[in-house]
C-alpha positions in Angstrom: 51.0 26.2 32.0 51.5 26.4 28.2 49.5 23.2 27.8 46.4 24.8 29.5 46.6 27.9 27.5 46.9 25.8 24.3 43.9 23.8 25.3 41.8 26.9 25.9 42.7 28.3 22.6 41.8 25.0 20.8 38.4 25.0 22.6 37.6 28.5 21.5 38.5 27.6 17.9 36.2 24.5 18.1 33.3 26.9 18.3 34.1 27.9 14.7 35.3 24.4 13.7 38.8 25.5 12.5 41.3 28.2 12.5 40.4 28.9 8.8 36.7 29.3 9.6 37.6 31.6 12.5 39.8 33.8 10.2 37.1 34.0 7.5 34.5 34.9 10.1 36.8 37.7 11.3 37.1 38.9 7.8 33.3 38.8 7.4 33.0 40.9 10.5 35.3 43.5 9.1 33.5 43.5 5.7 30.2 44.0 7.6 31.5 46.9 9.5 32.9 48.6 6.5 29.9 48.0 4.3 27.3 48.7 7.0 28.7 51.5 9.1 31.3 53.3 6.9 30.2 52.8 3.2 26.4 53.1 3.9 24.2 55.9 2.9 22.4 57.4 5.9 19.0 58.9 5.4 18.2 60.8 8.6 18.7 58.9 11.9 16.7 55.8 11.2 17.2 54.8 7.6 20.7 53.5 6.4 21.1 51.9 2.9 24.1 49.6 2.9 25.1 46.1 2.6 26.4 45.3 6.1 24.1 42.4 6.2 25.7 40.7 3.2 28.8 39.3 5.1 26.5 38.3 8.0 24.2 36.4 5.6 27.3 34.9 3.9 28.4 33.6 7.3 25.0 32.0 8.1 24.7 30.5 4.6 28.3 29.3 4.3 29.0 28.1 7.8 25.7 27.8 9.7 23.4 29.7 12.0 25.8 29.8 15.0 28.6 31.5 13.2 26.3 33.7 11.2 24.9 35.0 14.5 28.4 35.4 16.0 29.4 37.4 13.0 26.4 39.6 13.3 26.8 40.2 17.0 30.4 41.1 16.8 30.1 43.2 13.7 27.3 45.3 15.3 29.2 45.8 18.6 32.6 46.6 17.1 31.0 48.8 14.3 29.1 50.8 17.0 32.2 51.4 19.0 34.3 52.3 15.9 31.6 54.7 14.7 31.0 56.2 18.2 27.3 55.0 18.3 25.7 53.9 21.6 25.2 50.2 21.5 21.5 49.4 21.2 21.0 45.8 22.5 17.7 45.3 20.5 19.6 46.3 17.3 22.5 44.0 18.2 20.0 41.2 18.6 18.6 42.2 15.1 22.0 42.0 13.6 22.6 38.6 15.3 19.3 37.3 13.9 20.2 38.2 10.4 22.9 35.6 10.4 21.2 33.2 12.7 17.9 33.0 10.7 19.5 32.9 7.3 21.7 30.1 8.4 18.8 28.2 10.0 16.7 28.6 6.9 19.5 27.6 4.6 20.9 24.6 6.5 17.8 23.2 8.3 14.4 24.5 7.1 15.2 24.3 3.4 17.5 21.3 3.6 15.6 19.5 0.8 16.1 22.2 -1.7 19.6 21.1 -2.8 19.0 21.3 -6.5 17.3 24.8 -6.5 20.1 27.0 -5.1 18.7 30.4 -6.1 15.3 30.0 -4.3 17.0 28.5 -1.4 19.4 31.5 -1.0 16.5 34.0 -1.7 14.3 32.6 0.9 17.2 32.4 3.5 18.1 36.1 2.9 14.5 37.3 3.0 13.9 35.4 6.2 17.1 36.9 7.8 16.2 40.4 6.8 12.5 40.0 7.8 13.4 38.9 11.2 16.6 40.7 11.9 16.4 44.1 9.9 12.7 44.6 9.3 11.3 43.5 12.6 13.8 43.4 15.5 15.9 46.3 14.3 12.8 48.4 13.7 11.5 47.6 17.3 14.9 48.8 18.6 14.8 52.0 16.6 11.3 52.6 17.9 12.1 51.6 21.6 15.2 53.6 21.9 14.7 56.6 19.6 10.9 56.7 19.1 11.3 56.5 15.3 8.0 57.2 13.8 6.1 54.3 12.2 6.0 56.1 8.8 9.8 56.0 8.7 10.1 52.4 9.9 7.8 51.2 7.2 10.3 52.5 4.6 12.7 49.9 5.9 10.6 47.0 4.4 11.1 47.9 0.7 14.8 48.8 1.3 15.5 45.5 2.8 13.6 43.6 0.3 15.7 45.2 -2.4 18.8 44.6 -0.4 17.9 41.0 0.1 17.4 40.6 -3.7 20.9 42.1 -4.3 22.5 40.0 -1.6 20.8 36.9 -3.0 22.4 37.5 -6.4 25.8 38.1 -5.0 25.8 35.0 -2.8 24.3 32.9 -5.6 27.0 34.0 -8.0 29.6 33.1 -5.4 28.2 29.7 -4.7 27.9 28.9 -8.5 31.4 29.8 -9.1 33.4 26.5 -9.0 36.6 27.9 -7.8 35.0 29.8 -5.0 32.9 26.8 -3.9 36.0 24.5 -3.9 37.9 27.0 -1.7 34.8 27.3 0.6 34.8 23.5 1.0 38.5 23.5 1.8 37.9 26.0 4.5 35.0 24.0 6.0 37.1 20.9 6.3 
């Protein structure tokens, strides 16, 4: 019986590649919840300025689109539960797409851009926020809460600025030799 349970646990960890990646993904979920739900600045019911997308983008860029999407999904669901928000499935899909699309862009679409790290990260973060934050989440806000278009359009400059800041942070992390070395150890 213990052997079956151990096999099931190992299969669940394989989704993340290793226990280390699973632990880092859980830490990124926690960071996203804190930065996106608790440390964010709310302007009305539809505009939130925060960096909850940063850990989701980090997961997608560091570990790939599947883990990035999983971090976005789990962070949104748990964050909503902790804050007492109703879970909006469209917004949850938007959060998932931030990690999924930034990871897809970084690891597959921009694969040939190895020597130009800054533009590669910038394009990945902008794609993630364009699909997840500016488009899908805005659709969710309109569909569930009838948020006016005039309010939703304000999300575009907010997330372009957010993407620029997140790009700088991720770039500085990846350019740091010690951080990059530790990240490679976690991935192995």
